[in-house]
C-alpha positions as CSV (number, residue, x, y, z in Angstrom):
1,X,14.8,148.4,192.1
2,X,18.4,149.7,190.9
3,X,21.5,148.8,189.5
4,X,24.1,147.3,192.0
5,X,27.6,146.8,191.5
6,X,29.0,143.0,192.4
7,X,32.3,141.5,193.5
8,X,31.9,137.7,193.0
9,X,34.6,135.9,195.1
10,X,35.1,132.1,194.4
11,X,33.8,132.7,190.5
12,X,35.1,129.6,189.1
13,X,33.0,127.2,191.8
14,X,29.8,126.4,191.9
15,X,28.0,129.0,193.4
16,X,30.2,131.8,191.5
17,X,29.3,130.0,187.9
18,X,25.9,130.1,188.5
19,X,25.9,133.5,190.0
20,X,27.3,134.9,186.9
21,X,24.4,133.2,185.2
22,X,22.3,135.3,187.1
23,X,23.9,138.4,186.4
24,X,24.0,138.0,182.7
25,X,20.2,137.2,182.4
26,X,18.8,139.7,185.3
27,X,17.6,143.2,184.1
28,X,15.9,146.4,185.2
29,X,12.4,147.1,183.8
30,X,14.1,149.6,181.4
31,X,15.7,146.4,180.3
32,X,18.8,147.6,181.1
33,X,21.4,144.9,183.2
34,X,20.4,144.6,186.5
35,X,23.8,143.5,188.2
36,X,27.4,143.7,187.0
37,X,30.6,142.9,187.9
38,X,33.5,144.9,188.9
39,X,35.9,142.2,190.7
40,X,36.4,138.4,190.4
41,X,38.5,136.2,192.4
42,X,39.2,132.6,192.2
43,X,41.7,129.4,193.4
44,X,44.2,128.7,191.0
45,X,42.6,125.7,189.8
46,X,40.9,126.8,186.3
47,X,42.7,130.4,185.6
48,X,41.8,129.7,181.6
49,X,37.9,129.9,182.7
50,X,38.8,132.9,185.2
51,X,40.2,134.9,182.2
52,X,37.5,133.9,180.2
53,X,34.7,135.2,182.7
54,X,37.0,138.6,183.6
55,X,37.0,139.4,179.7
56,X,33.1,138.5,179.2
57,X,32.3,140.6,182.4
58,X,34.8,143.6,181.3
59,X,35.8,143.3,185.1
60,X,38.2,146.0,186.3
61,X,40.1,144.0,188.6
62,X,41.2,139.7,189.1
63,X,42.2,138.0,192.2
64,X,43.5,134.5,192.1
65,X,45.3,132.3,195.0
66,X,47.9,131.1,192.4
67,X,51.6,133.1,192.5
68,X,51.3,132.7,189.0
69,X,50.2,135.7,187.4
70,X,52.2,135.8,184.1
71,X,49.9,133.0,183.0
72,X,46.9,134.5,184.5
73,X,48.1,137.9,182.5
74,X,48.8,135.5,179.7
75,X,45.1,133.9,179.1
76,X,43.5,137.5,179.8
77,X,45.3,138.7,176.9
78,X,44.7,135.8,174.9
79,X,40.8,135.8,175.7
80,X,40.4,139.2,175.3
81,X,41.8,139.1,171.9
82,X,39.6,136.7,171.1
83,X,37.0,138.9,172.0
84,X,38.4,142.0,169.8
85,X,39.6,143.4,173.4
86,X,42.6,143.6,172.3
87,X,43.7,146.8,175.3
88,X,41.5,145.0,178.1
89,X,44.0,144.6,181.3
90,X,42.4,144.8,184.3
91,X,44.6,144.7,187.8
92,X,45.8,141.8,188.6
93,X,45.9,140.3,192.4
94,X,47.4,137.0,193.6
95,X,48.6,135.1,196.2
96,X,47.1,133.2,199.2
97,X,45.3,137.0,200.0
98,X,43.9,138.0,196.5
99,X,40.3,136.8,197.5
100,X,41.1,139.2,200.6
101,X,42.3,142.3,199.0
102,X,38.9,141.4,196.3
103,X,36.5,141.9,198.5
104,X,37.5,145.0,199.6
105,X,38.9,146.4,196.1
106,X,37.4,149.7,195.1
107,X,36.4,150.4,199.0
108,X,36.4,154.5,199.3
109,X,35.4,155.1,195.6
110,X,33.3,155.3,192.3
111,X,34.1,151.8,191.6
112,X,33.0,150.7,195.2
113,X,30.5,147.5,195.2
114,X,27.5,147.7,195.9
115,X,27.4,143.8,196.7
116,X,29.9,141.4,197.5
117,X,29.2,137.6,197.0
118,X,31.6,135.5,198.8
119,X,31.4,132.0,197.5
120,X,34.4,130.4,198.4
121,X,34.4,127.0,200.1
122,X,36.4,126.2,203.6
123,X,37.2,128.5,206.5
124,X,39.8,130.3,204.1
125,X,36.3,132.5,203.3
126,X,36.7,134.3,206.6
127,X,39.6,137.0,205.8
128,X,37.8,138.2,203.1
129,X,34.5,137.9,205.0
130,X,35.5,140.3,207.6
131,X,37.5,142.7,205.0
132,X,34.2,142.9,202.7
133,X,32.4,144.1,206.4
134,X,34.7,146.5,206.9
135,X,32.8,147.9,203.6
136,X,29.9,149.4,203.0
137,X,28.6,146.7,200.6
138,X,26.0,144.0,201.6
139,X,27.5,141.1,201.9
140,X,26.0,138.0,199.9
141,X,27.3,135.0,202.0
142,X,27.4,131.4,200.3
143,X,30.9,130.7,202.3
144,X,28.9,129.3,205.7
145,X,32.1,128.4,207.3
146,X,33.3,131.7,207.3
147,X,30.3,132.9,210.0
148,X,30.4,129.5,211.8
149,X,34.2,129.4,212.7
150,X,34.5,133.4,213.3
151,X,31.2,133.4,215.1
152,X,30.9,136.8,217.2
153,X,33.9,138.3,215.7
154,X,31.7,137.9,212.0
155,X,28.7,139.2,213.7
156,X,30.4,141.9,215.6
157,X,31.9,143.0,212.1
158,X,28.7,143.0,210.6
159,X,26.5,146.5,210.5
160,X,22.4,146.2,211.0
161,X,21.3,144.1,207.3
162,X,24.8,144.3,205.8
163,X,24.9,140.2,206.0
164,X,22.4,138.2,203.4
165,X,22.3,134.7,203.3
166,X,22.7,132.7,200.5
167,X,22.3,129.1,201.2
168,X,19.2,127.7,200.1
169,X,18.2,126.9,203.9
170,X,19.1,130.6,205.4
171,X,17.6,132.2,202.5
172,X,14.2,130.2,203.0
173,X,14.5,131.3,206.6
174,X,15.2,134.8,206.1
175,X,12.2,134.7,203.6
176,X,10.0,132.9,206.4
177,X,11.3,135.3,208.8
178,X,9.2,137.9,207.4
179,X,6.2,136.7,208.0
180,X,6.3,137.4,211.9
181,X,8.5,139.2,214.4
182,X,11.4,137.9,216.2
183,X,9.2,137.2,219.5
184,X,6.9,135.4,217.3
185,X,9.5,132.7,216.5
186,X,8.9,129.1,218.0
187,X,11.5,127.3,215.6
188,X,13.5,127.0,213.1
189,X,13.0,123.9,210.8
190,X,16.3,123.3,208.5
191,X,15.9,120.7,205.7
192,X,17.9,118.0,204.2
193,X,17.9,116.3,201.7
194,X,19.6,113.0,203.4
195,X,22.2,112.9,201.1
196,X,22.8,109.9,198.6
197,X,22.6,107.7,202.0
198,X,19.3,108.4,203.2
199,X,17.9,105.4,205.1
200,X,21.5,103.4,205.6
201,X,22.3,102.6,209.3
202,X,25.4,103.2,210.2
203,X,26.8,99.7,209.7
204,X,25.5,99.6,205.8
205,X,27.7,103.5,205.6
206,X,30.8,101.5,206.3
207,X,32.0,100.8,203.2
208,X,30.7,103.5,200.9
209,X,33.0,104.7,198.4
210,X,33.8,108.5,197.6
211,X,32.3,108.1,194.4
212,X,29.7,106.9,195.9
213,X,29.7,110.0,198.8
214,X,29.6,112.6,195.4
215,X,26.5,111.2,193.9
216,X,24.3,113.3,195.1
217,X,20.6,113.3,194.3
218,X,19.6,116.4,193.8
219,X,22.5,119.3,194.2
220,X,25.4,119.7,191.8
221,X,27.9,121.2,194.2
222,X,31.5,120.8,194.8
223,X,33.5,118.1,196.2
224,X,34.0,119.0,199.8
225,X,30.1,120.4,200.1
226,X,29.2,117.3,198.6
227,X,31.0,115.3,200.8
228,X,29.8,116.9,203.9
229,X,25.6,116.6,202.7
230,X,26.7,112.6,202.7
231,X,28.4,112.9,206.3
232,X,25.3,115.4,207.1
233,X,28.5,117.8,208.5
234,X,26.6,120.5,206.0
235,X,23.5,120.5,208.4
236,X,25.4,120.5,211.4
237,X,27.5,124.0,209.8
238,X,24.1,125.0,208.5
239,X,22.4,124.3,212.3
240,X,25.5,126.9,213.6
241,X,25.1,129.2,210.4
242,X,21.3,129.7,211.3
243,X,21.5,130.2,215.2
244,X,24.3,132.9,214.9
245,X,22.3,134.7,211.8
246,X,18.7,134.5,213.4
247,X,20.1,134.3,216.8
248,X,17.8,131.1,217.8
249,X,19.0,129.3,220.8
250,X,20.0,125.9,219.6
251,X,17.4,123.8,221.3
252,X,14.8,125.7,218.7
253,X,16.8,124.7,215.7
254,X,16.1,121.4,214.1
255,X,16.8,119.3,211.3
256,X,14.4,117.2,209.0
257,X,14.7,115.0,206.3
258,X,12.8,115.8,203.3
259,X,14.6,114.1,200.2
260,X,12.3,116.2,197.2
261,X,14.3,119.6,198.3
262,X,11.5,121.3,197.6
263,X,10.7,122.7,200.8
264,X,14.1,124.4,201.8
265,X,13.4,125.6,205.6
266,X,10.5,126.4,207.7
267,X,9.5,128.8,210.5
268,X,7.3,127.5,213.1
269,X,5.6,130.6,215.2
270,X,4.3,130.7,218.5
271,X,0.8,130.6,217.1
272,X,1.1,127.4,215.5
273,X,1.7,128.2,212.5
274,X,4.3,127.4,209.8
275,X,5.9,129.3,207.3
276,X,7.3,127.4,204.4
277,X,9.7,128.6,201.8
278,X,9.2,126.2,198.3
279,X,10.8,126.3,194.9
280,X,12.7,123.6,192.7
281,X,16.2,122.7,193.7
282,X,17.9,125.6,192.0
283,X,20.8,127.5,194.2
284,X,20.1,130.5,191.5
285,X,17.1,131.9,193.4
286,X,18.7,132.3,196.3
287,X,22.2,133.3,195.4
288,X,20.1,136.2,193.2
289,X,17.9,137.2,196.0
290,X,21.2,137.3,198.2
291,X,22.5,139.9,195.4
292,X,19.3,141.8,195.0
293,X,17.6,141.5,198.8
294,X,15.8,142.7,199.8
295,X,13.7,142.7,196.4
296,X,13.7,139.6,194.2
297,X,15.1,139.4,190.9
298,X,12.2,138.5,188.4
299,X,13.1,135.1,186.1
300,X,15.7,134.4,188.6
301,X,14.8,130.6,188.7
302,X,11.7,128.7,187.7
303,X,8.7,128.1,189.9
304,X,7.0,125.0,191.1
305,X,4.4,123.8,188.8
306,X,1.1,123.4,190.7
307,X,-0.3,121.8,187.6
308,X,1.6,118.8,188.1
309,X,0.8,116.0,191.4
310,X,3.7,116.0,193.6
311,X,4.0,114.5,197.0
312,X,6.4,115.8,199.7
313,X,7.7,113.5,202.6
314,X,9.3,114.4,205.8
315,X,11.4,112.6,207.8
316,X,13.1,112.6,211.2
317,X,17.0,112.7,210.8
318,X,18.4,109.7,212.2
319,X,21.0,110.8,214.5
320,X,22.9,107.4,215.2
321,X,23.7,106.9,211.5
322,X,24.1,110.8,211.0
323,X,25.8,111.9,214.2
324,X,27.2,115.2,212.7
325,X,24.3,117.4,213.9
326,X,24.0,116.8,217.2
327,X,28.3,117.3,217.0
328,X,28.0,120.0,215.6
329,X,25.3,121.5,218.1
330,X,27.7,120.2,220.9
331,X,30.1,122.8,219.2
332,X,28.3,125.5,219.0
333,X,27.2,125.5,222.4
334,X,30.5,124.9,223.8
335,X,31.5,128.4,221.7
336,X,34.7,129.8,221.0
337,X,37.1,128.3,218.9
338,X,34.8,125.0,219.0
339,X,33.1,125.7,215.7
340,X,36.3,126.2,214.4
341,X,37.9,123.0,215.3
342,X,34.8,121.2,214.1
343,X,34.5,122.2,210.7
344,X,38.6,122.0,210.3
345,X,38.7,118.7,211.5
346,X,36.5,118.0,209.0
347,X,38.0,119.3,205.8
348,X,41.3,117.2,206.7
349,X,38.9,114.0,207.1
350,X,37.0,114.8,204.0
351,X,40.5,115.1,202.0
352,X,41.4,111.8,203.6
353,X,38.6,110.0,202.6
354,X,38.7,111.0,199.1
355,X,42.5,109.8,199.1
356,X,41.7,106.7,200.1
357,X,43.0,106.7,203.4
358,X,40.3,106.7,205.6
359,X,36.0,104.9,205.8
360,X,33.4,107.2,205.6
361,X,32.6,106.7,209.2
362,X,35.9,107.9,210.2
363,X,35.1,111.1,208.7
364,X,32.6,112.1,211.6
365,X,34.2,109.6,213.9
366,X,37.4,111.9,213.5
367,X,35.9,115.3,213.8
368,X,34.0,113.8,217.4
369,X,37.5,112.7,218.7
370,X,39.5,116.2,218.0
371,X,36.6,118.0,219.0
372,X,36.6,116.1,222.6
373,X,40.4,117.0,222.8
374,X,39.6,120.5,222.2
375,X,39.9,123.2,224.9
376,X,38.4,126.5,223.4
377,X,39.8,129.8,223.6
378,X,38.4,131.9,226.5
379,X,38.6,135.0,223.6
380,X,37.5,134.7,220.2
381,X,40.1,136.3,218.0
382,X,41.2,135.8,214.1
383,X,44.4,135.1,215.5
384,X,42.7,132.2,218.2
385,X,40.5,130.8,215.2
386,X,43.8,130.6,213.2
387,X,45.9,129.0,215.8
388,X,42.6,126.4,217.1
389,X,42.5,125.4,213.5
390,X,46.3,124.5,213.1
391,X,45.8,122.8,216.0
392,X,42.6,120.7,214.6
393,X,44.2,119.5,211.4
394,X,47.2,118.9,212.9
395,X,45.7,116.7,215.7
396,X,43.0,115.1,213.3
397,X,45.8,114.2,210.6
398,X,47.5,112.7,213.3
399,X,44.6,110.5,213.8
400,X,43.7,109.8,210.3
401,X,47.2,108.5,209.7
402,X,46.9,106.1,212.7
403,X,43.6,104.8,210.8
404,X,45.1,104.7,207.3
């Protein structure tokens, strides 16, 4: 093991705050820090926390999507004075491109990061993902949307071994895949908790509320990801992500419901053996593994307690009540800009659901309608992805307005 410098994108969100916790506890054999954070970025929703993180970690640069550089600088000054660091003044980057700039901060200099952790939520993470891949840093990717909407753009930009998954399911697959060669892989099995509405019929989902959708039984995530888990859109995105990350055909990737969320995913090999990765539901483990890959970080999370009786169950996915996974596979099979349309339409529908303008079932129904109307571009480029997203958001909002 060796010390690694890390950049954290989305530092005030769920992934970012847990990554900072990992950084604070991880040490090398001699007791020195395993990681140090050189730069942070976040949206403008919690500038006070961003300032506190910057001071606590003594970062060299801070970025925010907010254009309010004056407020951020003032908050950093207050936090620094409280910590006895009156002269602390990191570089500030503000505006919508801040995370993209921070993703490549210090590249080509002694301050260059060894790892960039992209913990941004949504397809806005695509440009920072591409910026990070243009450096020599490992990209620990928790922002699944950037890979899904970017597809071949992201894969072509990544050097061998540069892209490391942080989603718990894909981290599990990456670990299990070390048990055999690519030619020995029969199937990838991606597990799903089933969300808060597991076992309900489509009819029983018609009247669920936003508050109920955010009441996830296992994971503590942000509103978008938590809602995506309730609709199983998140699992659809993860199936596309697994297809892109591991080059396994879509018809050999299966989603299965595992309510306990202890088995995070499995790989079935050609000889009939299935290798599963098991650990309690704690994102600090895949985050730590992503930052330390291919080495493990001791003490990153608490292991399973094998002295206590436990029962793990597995159920087939109900594709009638939850059609989002099959719809995601359809988008991936059509390829090009279709996954970007799937994701963009979903994001608009989720916002409308939480604004009380539509019902729960309208989310995936809207995705299906927008996707059915989309003609994918013949050539995938960053511009075509962005244009497809703009069209999908506009069309989704037209449909959503009609429902409201």
